[in-house]
C-alpha positions as CSV (number, residue, x, y, z in Angstrom):
1,X,-28.1,-26.9,67.0
2,X,-24.3,-26.9,67.2
3,X,-22.8,-23.5,66.6
4,X,-19.5,-24.9,65.4
5,X,-21.3,-26.8,62.7
6,X,-23.2,-23.7,61.6
7,X,-20.0,-21.7,61.5
8,X,-18.4,-24.3,59.2
9,X,-21.5,-24.3,57.0
10,X,-21.5,-20.5,56.8
11,X,-17.9,-20.5,55.8
12,X,-18.4,-23.2,53.3
13,X,-21.2,-21.2,51.7
14,X,-18.9,-18.1,51.5
15,X,-16.4,-20.3,49.7
16,X,-19.0,-21.0,47.0
17,X,-19.0,-17.3,46.4
18,X,-15.2,-17.2,45.9
19,X,-14.2,-16.3,49.5
20,X,-11.6,-18.1,51.5
21,X,-11.2,-18.4,55.3
22,X,-9.2,-15.2,55.4
23,X,-11.5,-13.2,53.2
24,X,-14.9,-13.9,54.8
25,X,-16.2,-10.5,55.7
26,X,-17.8,-11.5,59.0
27,X,-16.8,-10.5,62.5
28,X,-17.8,-12.4,65.6
29,X,-21.0,-10.4,66.2
30,X,-22.1,-11.0,62.6
31,X,-21.4,-14.8,62.9
32,X,-23.6,-14.8,66.0
33,X,-26.3,-12.8,64.2
34,X,-26.2,-15.3,61.2
35,X,-26.5,-18.2,63.6
36,X,-29.5,-16.7,65.4
37,X,-31.2,-16.0,62.1
38,X,-30.6,-19.5,60.9
39,X,-32.0,-21.0,64.1
40,X,-35.0,-18.7,64.0
41,X,-35.8,-19.6,60.4
42,X,-35.4,-23.3,61.0
43,X,-37.6,-23.1,64.2
44,X,-40.3,-21.3,62.3
45,X,-40.2,-23.9,59.4
46,X,-38.7,-27.2,60.6
47,X,-39.1,-28.8,57.1
48,X,-36.9,-26.1,55.5
49,X,-33.6,-27.3,54.2
50,X,-30.7,-26.0,56.4
51,X,-28.4,-25.5,53.4
52,X,-31.0,-23.4,51.6
53,X,-31.5,-21.2,54.7
54,X,-27.8,-20.6,55.0
55,X,-27.3,-20.0,51.3
56,X,-30.2,-17.5,51.3
57,X,-28.8,-15.6,54.3
58,X,-25.2,-15.5,52.9
59,X,-26.5,-14.5,49.4
60,X,-28.6,-11.7,50.9
61,X,-25.6,-10.5,52.9
62,X,-23.3,-10.4,49.9
63,X,-26.0,-8.8,47.7
64,X,-26.3,-5.8,49.9
């Protein structure tokens, strides 16, 4: 899966939670971790909706 697309989708999800491009609290290592986690979850359940996976990961990150 294209990492640039996943980064844009992650950023878009953060925007839903009232963050803008400058206020997203992720550094490069965290983006990479998110992308790995997204790919792992999608590989383990290919029928899972990509948007839901990303939203769940971002929500979990913000809730902690």
